C-alpha positions as CSV (number, residue, x, y, z in Angstrom):
1,X,91.0,64.7,80.9
2,X,88.5,64.7,84.3
3,X,91.6,65.2,86.6
4,X,92.8,68.4,84.5
5,X,89.4,69.6,84.8
6,X,89.2,68.8,88.5
7,X,92.2,70.6,89.3
8,X,91.2,73.8,87.1
9,X,88.2,73.9,89.3
10,X,89.8,73.4,92.6
11,X,92.6,75.9,91.7
12,X,89.4,78.2,90.8
13,X,88.0,77.5,94.1
14,X,91.4,78.4,95.6
15,X,91.6,81.7,93.8
16,X,88.5,82.6,94.9
17,X,89.0,81.7,98.4
18,X,92.1,83.5,99.1
19,X,90.3,86.5,97.2
20,X,88.3,86.4,100.3
21,X,91.0,85.9,102.9
22,X,91.8,88.6,105.2
23,X,94.7,90.9,104.7
24,X,96.8,92.1,107.6
25,X,99.4,94.6,107.9
26,X,101.6,95.5,111.2
27,X,101.6,99.3,112.0
28,X,103.3,101.3,114.4
29,X,100.1,101.0,116.7
30,X,99.2,97.7,116.0
31,X,97.7,94.8,113.6
32,X,95.2,95.9,111.1
33,X,93.0,93.6,109.0
34,X,91.3,94.4,105.6
35,X,90.0,92.9,103.1
36,X,91.0,91.1,99.8
37,X,88.9,92.8,96.7
38,X,89.8,91.3,93.5
39,X,93.7,92.1,93.8
40,X,93.3,95.2,95.7
41,X,93.7,94.7,99.8
42,X,91.4,97.7,100.9
43,X,91.9,98.8,104.6
44,X,89.1,101.3,106.1
45,X,88.6,103.1,108.9
46,X,92.2,103.3,110.4
47,X,93.0,105.6,112.8
48,X,95.5,108.4,112.2
49,X,95.1,110.6,115.3
50,X,93.3,110.2,118.6
51,X,89.4,111.2,118.7
52,X,89.4,115.0,118.7
53,X,86.5,115.0,121.5
54,X,86.0,116.1,125.0
55,X,89.2,118.3,126.3
56,X,90.9,117.5,122.8
57,X,87.8,119.1,120.8
58,X,89.8,122.2,118.9
59,X,93.3,120.8,119.8
60,X,95.9,119.8,117.3
61,X,95.4,116.7,116.5
62,X,97.1,113.5,119.0
63,X,98.7,110.3,118.7
64,X,96.9,107.5,118.2
65,X,97.1,105.0,120.8
66,X,97.9,101.4,120.5
67,X,95.4,98.7,120.5
68,X,96.1,95.2,121.6
69,X,94.9,92.0,119.1
70,X,93.8,93.0,115.8
71,X,91.9,95.9,114.8
72,X,89.0,95.5,111.8
73,X,89.7,97.9,109.4
74,X,86.8,96.5,106.6
75,X,84.3,99.6,107.5
76,X,84.4,103.5,106.7
77,X,85.2,105.3,109.9
78,X,82.6,108.0,110.9
79,X,82.3,110.6,108.4
80,X,83.4,114.3,109.8
81,X,80.4,116.6,111.8
82,X,78.3,118.3,109.1
83,X,74.9,118.7,107.5
84,X,73.0,118.4,104.3
85,X,74.4,120.9,102.5
86,X,75.8,120.0,98.9
87,X,73.6,117.3,96.9
88,X,76.6,115.7,94.9
89,X,78.0,114.1,98.0
90,X,77.1,110.3,98.6
91,X,79.0,108.7,101.1
92,X,80.2,104.7,102.1
93,X,78.7,105.5,105.6
94,X,75.9,106.5,107.0
95,X,78.0,107.4,110.8
96,X,78.9,111.0,111.5
97,X,80.9,111.7,114.7
98,X,83.4,114.1,115.9
99,X,85.7,110.9,116.4
100,X,86.3,111.2,112.8
101,X,90.1,111.0,112.2
102,X,90.0,107.8,110.0
103,X,91.9,106.9,106.8
104,X,91.2,104.5,104.1
105,X,94.2,102.4,102.1
106,X,93.7,100.7,99.2
107,X,97.1,98.8,97.8
108,X,97.7,96.7,94.7
109,X,100.8,95.8,96.6
110,X,101.0,91.2,96.7
111,X,103.8,91.1,99.3
112,X,103.8,94.7,100.9
113,X,106.9,94.8,99.7
114,X,106.8,96.7,96.3
115,X,107.9,100.0,97.1
116,X,105.1,101.4,95.1
117,X,104.1,105.4,94.8
118,X,100.9,106.2,97.3
119,X,98.3,109.0,96.2
120,X,96.8,110.9,99.2
121,X,93.3,112.7,98.0
122,X,91.5,115.1,100.5
123,X,87.6,115.7,99.9
124,X,86.6,118.8,98.7
125,X,83.1,120.3,100.5
126,X,83.5,124.4,101.2
127,X,85.7,123.0,104.5
128,X,82.3,122.4,105.9
129,X,80.8,119.2,104.6
130,X,82.5,115.8,102.7
131,X,84.6,112.4,103.3
132,X,86.9,110.0,102.4
133,X,84.1,107.6,102.3
134,X,82.4,109.0,99.5
135,X,82.2,106.8,96.4
136,X,84.1,108.9,94.2
137,X,87.2,108.8,95.7
138,X,87.5,105.4,96.3
139,X,91.3,104.3,95.0
140,X,90.4,101.2,93.6
141,X,90.6,102.3,89.9
142,X,93.8,103.9,90.9
143,X,94.8,100.7,92.4
144,X,94.7,98.5,89.5
145,X,96.9,101.2,87.9
146,X,99.7,100.5,90.3
147,X,99.6,102.9,92.8
148,X,98.0,103.0,96.6
149,X,95.6,105.1,96.9
150,X,94.4,106.9,100.2
151,X,91.6,109.1,101.5
152,X,91.3,111.0,104.6
153,X,89.2,112.6,107.1
154,X,89.5,116.1,108.7
155,X,87.5,118.2,110.9
156,X,85.1,120.6,108.7
157,X,83.1,123.1,109.9
158,X,83.2,124.8,113.6
159,X,85.0,121.3,114.5
160,X,87.7,121.8,112.4
161,X,88.4,125.9,111.9
162,X,87.5,127.7,114.9
163,X,89.6,130.7,116.2
164,X,89.0,131.9,119.6
165,X,91.5,133.9,122.2
166,X,90.7,131.4,125.0
167,X,92.4,128.8,122.5
168,X,95.5,130.8,121.6
169,X,96.3,131.3,125.1
170,X,96.1,127.7,125.5
171,X,98.8,127.0,123.1
172,X,102.8,127.2,123.2
173,X,102.8,129.4,119.7
174,X,99.7,131.3,121.2
175,X,97.5,130.7,118.0
176,X,94.2,128.9,117.2
177,X,92.1,127.5,114.2
178,X,93.4,125.5,111.5
179,X,92.2,122.2,113.0
180,X,91.2,120.4,110.2
181,X,94.3,121.2,108.1
182,X,96.6,119.9,110.7
183,X,94.3,117.1,110.6
184,X,95.5,116.9,107.4
185,X,99.1,117.0,108.2
186,X,98.6,114.2,110.4
187,X,96.9,112.1,107.9
188,X,100.2,112.7,105.6
189,X,102.9,112.1,108.3
190,X,100.9,109.2,109.5
191,X,101.2,107.7,105.8
192,X,104.4,108.3,105.4
193,X,105.7,106.7,109.2
194,X,103.5,103.5,108.2
195,X,102.4,103.0,104.6
196,X,105.7,100.8,104.1
197,X,103.7,98.0,105.3
198,X,101.1,98.5,102.7
199,X,103.8,97.9,100.5
200,X,104.2,101.9,99.6
201,X,107.0,104.4,99.5
202,X,107.5,106.9,101.7
203,X,109.6,108.4,99.9
204,X,106.9,108.9,96.7
205,X,103.8,110.3,98.3
206,X,101.4,112.4,96.0
207,X,98.9,114.8,97.6
208,X,95.5,115.9,95.8
209,X,92.3,117.6,96.1
210,X,89.7,119.1,94.7
211,X,87.7,122.4,95.7
212,X,88.5,122.5,99.3
213,X,90.7,119.6,98.6
214,X,92.3,121.9,96.4
215,X,92.9,125.0,98.6
216,X,93.9,122.6,101.4
217,X,97.0,121.1,98.9
218,X,98.2,124.8,98.1
219,X,97.7,125.6,102.0
220,X,100.0,122.4,102.7
221,X,102.6,123.7,100.5
222,X,102.8,127.0,102.3
223,X,103.2,125.3,105.8
224,X,106.3,124.8,107.2
225,X,104.9,121.5,108.8
226,X,105.5,119.9,105.6
227,X,108.5,120.2,104.8
228,X,109.8,116.8,103.1
229,X,106.5,115.1,104.1
230,X,105.2,114.7,100.1
231,X,107.1,114.4,96.6
232,X,104.5,115.9,94.2
233,X,101.5,117.5,94.3
234,X,98.1,117.9,92.3
235,X,95.0,119.9,92.7
236,X,91.8,120.6,90.8
237,X,90.0,124.2,91.2
238,X,91.2,126.4,93.9
239,X,93.5,127.6,96.5
240,X,94.4,129.6,99.2
241,X,95.9,132.1,97.4
242,X,93.3,134.2,96.0
243,X,91.9,137.7,95.4
244,X,93.0,138.8,98.7
245,X,94.9,138.2,102.0
246,X,94.4,135.0,104.2
247,X,93.0,136.0,107.6
248,X,95.1,137.4,110.5
249,X,95.0,135.7,113.6
250,X,93.4,138.5,115.2
251,X,90.8,139.0,112.5
252,X,90.1,135.5,112.9
253,X,89.6,135.7,116.8
254,X,87.3,138.1,116.5
255,X,85.3,136.0,114.1
256,X,85.2,133.2,117.0
257,X,84.2,135.5,119.6
258,X,81.5,136.8,117.3
259,X,80.5,132.5,116.7
260,X,80.7,132.2,120.5
261,X,77.9,134.3,121.3
262,X,75.8,133.7,118.9
263,X,75.8,129.8,120.1
264,X,75.7,131.2,124.0
265,X,78.3,129.9,125.6
266,X,80.3,132.3,127.7
267,X,83.7,130.5,127.8
268,X,85.6,127.4,126.7
269,X,84.4,125.3,128.9
270,X,81.0,125.3,128.0
271,X,81.6,125.2,124.5
272,X,84.0,122.2,124.8
273,X,80.9,120.7,126.9
274,X,78.1,121.1,124.2
275,X,77.3,117.8,122.3
276,X,78.6,118.0,119.0
277,X,75.3,117.7,117.0
278,X,74.3,120.7,119.2
279,X,77.0,122.8,118.5
280,X,76.9,122.2,115.0
281,X,73.4,123.2,114.5
282,X,73.9,126.4,116.8
283,X,76.9,127.2,114.6
284,X,75.1,126.8,111.4
285,X,75.8,125.4,108.2
286,X,78.6,128.1,107.2
287,X,80.2,127.4,111.1
288,X,83.6,129.2,111.4
289,X,85.5,127.9,108.1
290,X,88.2,130.9,108.7
291,X,91.9,129.7,108.3
292,X,94.0,131.9,109.4
293,X,97.7,132.7,109.9
294,X,97.9,131.3,113.4
295,X,102.1,131.2,113.9
296,X,102.1,127.0,113.7
297,X,100.3,125.7,110.5
298,X,101.2,128.7,108.6
299,X,103.9,131.4,110.3
300,X,103.4,134.1,107.5
301,X,100.8,134.4,104.5
302,X,100.6,132.0,101.8
303,X,101.6,134.4,99.3
304,X,104.7,135.3,100.8
305,X,105.8,131.9,101.3
306,X,105.4,131.4,97.8
307,X,106.5,134.5,96.6
308,X,110.0,133.7,98.7
309,X,110.2,130.9,97.4
310,X,109.8,128.9,101.1
311,X,106.8,126.4,100.2
312,X,107.1,122.7,99.8
313,X,109.0,122.2,96.2
314,X,107.9,119.7,94.4
315,X,106.6,118.7,90.9
316,X,103.0,120.5,90.6
317,X,100.0,119.5,88.4
318,X,97.1,121.9,88.4
319,X,94.1,122.8,86.6
320,X,90.1,123.6,87.0
321,X,87.1,122.7,84.7
322,X,85.5,124.8,81.5
323,X,82.3,126.0,83.5
324,X,83.3,126.5,87.2
325,X,80.7,129.4,87.7
326,X,78.7,131.2,85.3
327,X,77.8,135.0,85.4
328,X,75.2,134.9,88.1
329,X,78.0,134.2,90.5
330,X,78.7,137.7,90.5
331,X,75.4,139.1,89.2
332,X,73.4,137.4,91.7
333,X,69.6,137.7,90.7
334,X,70.1,141.0,88.2
335,X,69.3,140.4,84.6
336,X,72.1,139.2,82.6
337,X,72.8,142.1,80.6
338,X,76.5,143.5,80.0
339,X,75.5,146.7,82.0
340,X,74.1,145.0,85.2
341,X,77.3,142.8,84.9
342,X,79.7,145.2,84.1
343,X,78.5,147.5,87.0
344,X,78.9,144.5,89.6
345,X,81.9,143.9,88.1
346,X,83.4,147.6,88.7
347,X,83.2,146.1,92.6
348,X,85.7,143.7,91.7
349,X,88.0,145.0,89.4
350,X,87.2,149.1,89.7
351,X,88.7,151.2,86.5
352,X,90.0,148.0,85.0
353,X,86.1,146.9,84.5
354,X,86.4,147.9,80.6
355,X,89.8,146.8,79.8
356,X,88.8,143.5,81.2
357,X,85.9,143.3,79.6
358,X,87.3,143.6,76.4
359,X,89.7,140.7,77.3
360,X,86.8,137.9,77.9
361,X,84.9,139.3,74.4
362,X,82.0,140.6,76.9
363,X,80.3,142.5,74.7
364,X,76.5,141.9,74.0
365,X,73.9,140.4,76.6
366,X,74.1,137.0,74.7
367,X,78.1,136.7,75.4
368,X,77.0,137.1,79.7
369,X,75.2,134.0,79.7
370,X,77.9,132.7,77.1
371,X,81.1,131.4,77.6
372,X,82.9,134.9,78.0
373,X,80.4,135.3,80.9
374,X,81.2,131.3,82.3
375,X,84.8,132.2,82.2
376,X,84.3,135.6,84.1
377,X,82.6,133.5,86.7
378,X,85.0,130.9,86.9
379,X,87.9,133.2,87.3
380,X,85.9,135.1,90.4
381,X,85.3,132.1,91.8
382,X,88.4,129.4,91.4
383,X,90.3,129.8,88.3
384,X,92.3,132.8,89.1
385,X,93.3,131.8,92.6
386,X,94.3,128.2,90.7
387,X,96.4,130.2,88.3
388,X,97.8,132.5,91.1
389,X,99.0,129.3,92.5
390,X,100.2,127.3,89.8
391,X,102.0,131.0,88.5
392,X,103.9,131.8,91.5
393,X,105.4,128.3,92.2
394,X,106.5,128.3,88.6
395,X,108.9,131.5,89.6
396,X,110.0,130.5,92.5
397,X,110.2,126.7,92.8
398,X,112.3,125.6,90.2
399,X,110.0,122.8,89.7
400,X,107.5,121.8,86.8
401,X,104.4,123.2,86.9
402,X,101.3,121.6,84.2
403,X,98.6,123.3,83.9
404,X,95.0,121.9,82.3
405,X,91.5,122.5,81.8
406,X,88.7,120.0,81.9
407,X,86.2,120.2,79.0
408,X,84.0,117.2,79.0
409,X,80.9,117.5,80.1
410,X,78.8,114.7,81.9
411,X,75.9,112.9,79.9
412,X,72.0,113.5,81.1
413,X,70.9,112.1,84.0
414,X,68.7,109.1,84.8
415,X,66.9,111.0,87.3
416,X,63.2,112.0,87.7
417,X,63.2,116.1,87.6
418,X,62.3,116.4,91.1
419,X,66.0,115.2,92.1
420,X,67.3,116.4,89.1
421,X,71.0,118.2,90.5
422,X,71.9,115.4,92.5
423,X,75.2,114.0,91.5
424,X,76.2,111.3,94.1
425,X,73.0,109.1,94.3
426,X,72.8,105.6,93.7
427,X,69.2,105.3,92.2
428,X,68.1,104.1,89.2
429,X,65.5,105.2,86.7
430,X,62.3,104.3,88.0
431,X,60.3,106.2,85.2
432,X,60.3,107.3,81.1
433,X,60.5,110.9,83.1
434,X,62.7,112.9,80.2
435,X,66.3,113.4,81.9
436,X,67.7,116.6,82.7
437,X,69.4,118.4,79.7
438,X,73.3,117.9,79.2
439,X,75.5,120.8,80.6
440,X,77.3,122.7,78.2
441,X,80.8,122.4,79.8
442,X,82.3,120.6,82.5
443,X,81.0,122.1,86.3
444,X,82.9,122.4,89.2
445,X,83.5,118.8,91.0
446,X,82.3,117.1,87.2
447,X,86.1,116.3,87.0
448,X,86.1,114.1,89.9
449,X,85.0,110.4,89.1
450,X,86.7,110.9,85.9
451,X,90.3,111.5,86.9
452,X,89.6,108.9,89.8
453,X,88.0,106.1,87.4
454,X,85.2,106.0,89.3
455,X,82.5,106.6,87.4
456,X,81.1,103.3,87.7
457,X,80.2,104.3,91.7
458,X,78.0,107.4,90.4
459,X,74.4,105.9,89.4
460,X,73.0,109.4,87.9
461,X,74.3,109.8,85.0
462,X,74.0,107.9,82.0
463,X,78.0,107.4,81.5
464,X,78.5,106.7,77.3
465,X,81.3,104.9,76.3
466,X,83.2,108.4,75.5
467,X,83.0,109.0,79.0
468,X,85.4,105.6,80.0
469,X,87.4,107.4,77.2
470,X,88.0,110.7,79.0
471,X,87.9,109.2,82.8
472,X,90.8,106.5,81.1
473,X,92.8,109.8,79.6
474,X,92.6,111.7,82.7
475,X,93.1,109.1,85.2
476,X,96.5,108.1,83.7
477,X,98.0,111.5,83.1
478,X,97.2,111.2,87.0
479,X,98.6,108.2,87.8
480,X,101.8,108.9,85.8
481,X,102.2,112.1,87.3
482,X,102.0,110.0,91.0
483,X,104.5,107.4,89.9
484,X,107.0,109.7,88.3
485,X,106.1,113.6,88.4
486,X,105.1,113.9,85.0
487,X,102.0,113.1,83.5
488,X,103.1,112.0,80.2
489,X,103.2,108.7,78.9
490,X,102.4,106.1,76.4
491,X,98.7,106.8,74.3
492,X,98.3,110.5,75.9
493,X,99.3,113.8,73.8
494,X,102.2,115.3,75.1
495,X,101.9,117.5,77.9
496,X,104.2,120.0,78.3
497,X,104.9,122.2,81.4
498,X,104.7,125.8,82.1
499,X,107.7,126.6,82.5
500,X,109.5,129.0,80.7
501,X,106.7,129.9,78.6
502,X,105.5,133.4,78.4
503,X,101.9,132.0,77.4
504,X,101.4,128.9,79.2
505,X,100.7,125.8,77.0
506,X,97.3,124.3,78.7
507,X,95.8,121.3,78.3
508,X,92.5,120.5,77.2
509,X,91.3,117.7,78.3
510,X,88.2,116.1,76.3
511,X,87.6,113.1,73.8
512,X,90.0,114.8,71.6
513,X,92.5,116.1,73.9
514,X,95.0,118.9,72.9
515,X,97.3,121.6,74.2
516,X,95.6,125.1,73.6
517,X,97.7,128.7,74.5
518,X,95.5,131.4,75.2
519,X,97.4,135.3,75.3
520,X,94.0,136.3,76.5
521,X,93.9,134.6,79.6
522,X,97.4,135.3,80.5
523,X,96.5,139.0,80.0
524,X,93.9,138.5,82.3
525,X,95.0,137.2,85.1
526,X,98.3,139.6,84.9
527,X,95.7,142.2,85.0
528,X,94.3,140.9,88.3
529,X,97.2,140.1,89.3
530,X,98.0,143.9,89.4
531,X,95.0,145.0,90.9
532,X,94.8,142.1,93.9
533,X,98.6,142.5,94.5
534,X,99.7,145.5,94.5
């Protein structure tokens, strides 16, 4: 009895000791040492490109130099240069640097020979903020469901999207800009070349993103540089095929010239010599987040790529939230009346405004602040562009396209009124101040923690059992799609594709998940199509 108990204790101690043992892998550039965390091996701050500093500022990402010995991969690399813009962002590191091209890997592989499917997540943030170190993107929950999860930084703001005639003269293709998107290509390539060492299958890579990350996924699908790099794609809330064409190189160069004047530099030498912090401040919060048809990342308009069936042809899963925006997105500061909204909408839809308002059910002032107004605001913000991406892919790729609408509102906040509006902090409730009221729908970016299974990383909200139920539903659809290219699986409501359907079935994700066909939504989008893409 005593001997068996001693054996049991020693086994437990050995297991605990093993869990703390460093995990090592050999990649093309050298040996990496990560950590074991409850059955998931984590490697953080892994360089996938050379630091884009000095003369490499505003150049395509260059290969990583090999290193000697063992490189520690236990802490996140620096976040990309950015100002504090979005209140819902919380980071895994306080470091910020122009030297930011690092990725993070969570793998459940035990002997690193399992050939597991891989998910690569690109963060949102308007291409001006965000990082792969944000806890809401962490891959440990996904890894525990049998896939390898990766997050990757990319250059943002003026560092990632500055286009200038002098920069174009430096390149063989005579174009410039899109450096943040080129960083994403480099990250995917690095993962494809090295993920086998982490137990992954380089032929089963899925890329995903939310908001600017979703726009990035659509951009990557339209780039000739990405052919053959990934097997599936997912996007949440946005694409680069919106209500107008992408900027031409000349248009982006003109904006770059104006930005250089604003910053006060006469040439590239001065711009490259300026310290990163100073450059960021002088560029301003918006920076130059203008992607363009540069002749390299894109050789033609993304719209034309999808229209001609020249995109990367893979299964696609897309969707958005049922409260992405509201009518104020169009109204601005004007009172929320039907007449004011109609006058503002005419600037977008012209003579088709009255017909569209009928399809939205926008008849009274109450409709403006209700779901009809939310639908119009959401469509103008991101929903139409998300639909357009999926619809074009459905028509020209021969691949399945799945659409969802995320509907579950987050619970009340735990925070005091003075910090209401934050969504990514780590504070606890400190007094009895009434919690912020619960939203009536799923607002923009509210879906991230649910889809990635990372609710516990966000301590701002008073998560309830139903939130974990919805998260399990959503993340299981994600995991199934990463594993097979089909989101369906045991215990889940059957999710049909949009292919071959005159009215697309759209999965409504909530506690009670169901499939809905909405003819009016399809009619709205088809009418917009005729207006924007004549």
